[in-house]
C-alpha positions in Angstrom: -59.6 55.9 -2.2 -60.2 58.3 0.8 -57.3 59.6 2.6 -56.2 57.7 5.5 -54.7 59.2 8.8 -51.1 58.6 9.4 -51.8 56.1 12.0 -53.7 54.2 9.3 -50.9 54.4 6.9 -48.2 53.3 9.5 -50.4 50.2 10.5 -50.7 49.0 7.0 -47.1 49.7 6.3 -46.3 47.6 9.2 -48.8 44.6 8.1 -46.9 45.0 4.8 -43.3 45.2 5.7 -44.0 42.1 8.1 -45.4 40.0 5.1 -42.3 41.1 3.0 -39.9 39.9 5.5 -42.1 36.6 6.0 -41.5 35.9 2.5 -38.1 35.9 2.6 -38.0 33.9 5.9 -40.3 31.2 4.3 -37.8 31.1 1.2 -35.0 30.9 3.4 -36.3 27.6 4.9 -37.5 26.5 1.7 -35.1 23.5 1.2 -34.6 23.2 5.0 -37.7 21.4 6.5 -38.0 18.3 7.9 -39.4 16.6 5.0 -40.5 17.5 1.3 -43.9 18.5 2.4 -42.6 21.5 4.6 -40.4 22.7 1.6 -43.4 22.8 -0.7 -45.4 24.3 1.4 -43.0 27.2 2.6 -42.5 27.9 -1.1 -46.2 28.0 -1.7 -46.1 30.2 1.5 -43.2 32.6 0.3 -45.3 33.2 -3.0 -48.4 34.1 -1.2 -46.9 36.5 1.0 -45.1 38.4 -1.9 -48.7 38.5 -3.3 -50.2 40.2 -0.2 -47.4 42.4 -0.2 -47.7 43.9 -3.8 -51.4 44.5 -3.1 -50.9 46.2 0.4 -48.1 48.1 -1.4 -50.3 49.3 -4.3 -52.6 50.8 -1.6 -49.9 52.4 0.3 -48.6 53.8 -3.0 -52.3 55.5 -3.2 -51.5 57.1 0.0 -48.3 58.7 -0.8 -45.6 56.3 -0.2 -43.1 56.0 -2.8 -42.7 53.1 -5.0 -38.7 52.7 -4.8 -38.7 53.2 -1.0 -41.6 50.7 -0.5 -39.6 47.9 -2.7 -36.5 48.6 -0.5 -34.8 51.6 -1.0 -34.7 52.4 2.6 -32.6 52.2 5.4 -33.1 48.8 7.9 -34.7 51.0 10.6 -37.5 52.3 7.9 -38.5 48.9 8.0 -41.5 48.4 10.3 -41.9 45.0 10.3 -42.7 42.7 13.4 -39.3 42.0 15.7 -40.1 38.2 15.5 -38.9 38.0 12.2 -35.8 40.5 12.2 -33.5 37.5 12.0 -33.5 34.2 10.1 -35.1 31.5 13.1 -32.1 29.1 14.1 -33.7 26.1 14.1 -37.1 24.5 12.9 -38.8 24.8 16.1 -37.9 28.4 16.2 -39.0 28.9 12.4 -42.8 27.3 13.3 -43.1 29.4 16.5 -41.8 32.6 14.8 -43.3 32.6 11.7 -46.5 30.8 13.2 -47.0 33.4 15.4 -46.1 36.3 13.4 -48.3 35.2 10.4 -51.6 35.2 12.6 -50.9 38.3 14.1 -50.3 39.7 10.8 -53.7 38.3 9.5 -55.6 39.3 13.0 -54.1 42.7 12.2 -55.7 43.1 8.4 -58.8 41.4 9.7 -59.5 44.3 12.0 -59.4 46.6 9.1 -62.9 48.0 8.6 -62.6 50.5 5.3 -63.9 50.5 2.1 -60.5 50.5 0.1 -59.8 46.7 1.5 -63.1 45.7 0.6 -62.3 42.2 -1.3 -58.6 42.2 -0.1 -59.4 40.9 3.6 -61.5 37.8 2.1 -58.4 37.3 -0.5 -56.0 37.3 1.9 -57.7 35.1 4.7 -58.3 32.6 2.2 -54.5 31.8 1.8 -53.9 32.6 5.7 -56.2 29.8 6.2 -53.9 27.3 4.6 -50.5 28.7 5.5 -52.1 28.8 9.5 -53.4 25.1 9.2 -49.9 24.2 8.4 -48.3 25.9 10.6 -50.5 25.3 13.8 -50.5 21.2 13.1 -46.8 21.5 13.5 -46.6 23.5 16.6 -49.3 21.1 18.2 -47.0 18.2 17.2 -43.9 19.4 18.6 -45.6 20.6 21.5 -45.6 17.2 22.7 -42.3 16.3 21.0 -40.0 18.9 21.9 -42.0 20.4 24.7 -38.9 22.4 26.1 -37.9 23.6 22.9 -41.5 25.0 21.9 -41.6 26.2 25.6 -38.4 28.4 25.0 -39.1 29.7 21.8 -42.7 30.8 22.7 -41.0 32.7 25.5 -38.5 34.8 23.3 -41.4 35.3 20.7 -44.0 36.1 22.2 -43.3 39.8 23.6 -42.3 40.5 20.6 -45.3 39.6 18.5 -47.6 41.1 21.5 -46.1 44.6 20.7 -46.9 43.9 17.2 -50.5 43.3 18.0 -50.2 46.3 19.8 -50.4 47.6 23.6 -52.7 46.3 26.0 -53.6 50.0 26.9 -55.2 50.2 23.5 -58.9 49.2 24.4 -62.2 50.5 22.6 -61.8 53.8 24.0 -58.1 54.4 23.8 -57.4 53.0 20.2 -57.3 55.5 17.8 -57.6 53.5 14.9 -60.9 52.3 16.2 -61.5 56.0 17.3 -61.1 57.0 13.8 -63.2 53.7 12.3 -60.2 52.3 10.2 -60.4 49.1 12.5 -63.5 47.5 14.2 -61.5 46.0 17.3 -58.5 47.3 19.2 -55.3 46.2 20.2 -56.7 44.6 23.1 -59.1 42.3 21.7 -56.8 41.4 19.1 -54.3 40.3 21.8 -57.1 38.6 23.7 -58.3 36.5 20.6 -54.3 35.8 19.6 -53.6 34.3 23.4 -56.7 32.3 23.4 -56.2 30.7 19.8 -52.9 29.4 21.2 -54.1 28.2 24.0 -56.6 26.1 21.9 -53.6 24.8 19.8 -51.5 23.7 22.6 -54.3 22.3 24.5 -53.7 18.9 25.7 -50.0 19.2 24.4 -47.5 19.5 27.3 -47.0 23.1 26.8 -48.5 24.8 29.2 -49.3 28.6 27.9 -50.1 29.5 31.4 -46.9 28.6 32.8 -44.8 30.7 30.4 -42.5 33.3 31.7 -44.1 36.2 29.7 -45.2 39.6 30.8 -48.7 39.4 29.1 -49.5 42.9 29.6 -46.3 44.4 27.9 -45.5 46.8 26.6 -46.5 49.9 27.8 -47.4 52.7 25.9 -44.3 55.0 26.6 -42.1 52.0 25.5 -43.6 51.2 22.6 -42.8 52.6 19.2 -46.4 53.5 17.2 -44.9 53.8 13.7 -42.6 50.0 14.2 -45.1 48.2 16.3 -42.4 47.1 18.4 -40.0 48.0 21.4 -36.3 49.0 21.2 -34.4 49.5 18.3 -33.6 46.3 16.5 -34.2 46.2 12.7 -33.4 43.3 10.0 -29.6 43.1 8.8 -28.5 45.0 6.0 -28.3 41.9 4.1 -31.7 41.2 4.3 -32.5 44.8 3.0 -30.3 44.1 0.1 -32.0 40.8 -0.5 -35.4 42.3 -0.3 -34.8 45.2 -2.5 -32.8 43.0 -5.3 -30.1 45.7 -5.4 -27.5 43.1 -6.5 -29.4 42.3 -9.6 -31.4 45.7 -10.3 -30.0 45.8 -13.8 -31.9 43.0 -15.3 -34.9 44.2 -13.6 -37.8 44.1 -16.1 -40.1 47.7 -16.2 
């Protein structure tokens, strides 16, 4: 285990925190899907996400992050999750869009890591992500025709936040510090291009026109982007979310 750069630790922390909150959002919708198949898929995905978090937290612990802090002994502002999952989605359409976009972005960030400490881990996570994303992509494609206006509105709301999570467009091969240090093999600009291209593939043939969405595809600018939290602005998860994620209410029953 070699020592990572500060930028690499923050990068992995953001992915891990996003997956931690994703597990919460999956669990919240576990009994709220349109059909039983959706509920079962949500329960399975929540469990998988927690498994990924455990592995990422283990690596972060080896880089000096304290276990109690990682497990939730921190303020909402200390969580570095993607802004797309700060709040529980208000509808099934919003859930599919926000969770689907966020999980794909988190997977792209993991897949870009080119470091010996992640040898094998990326493959194992990718096997789970294949099934999660296949399910969510299928739901999004179906709703693209059935609920076009709702999907378009949800995309316009979520895309700026998920693009910020992937990183600024200005981070190309020369500018991305993680590529320069050898921690990743693709810059944020390439991840963004792949992400948008895949979204266009999913919605191709539906009534949703990705090119017509009211989205600034070049945002955020470097001067407004928070590199540690991979977002703009000062939004956070709620105090209630932190309590739930940390299990503080039932901490006395934990098994050491």
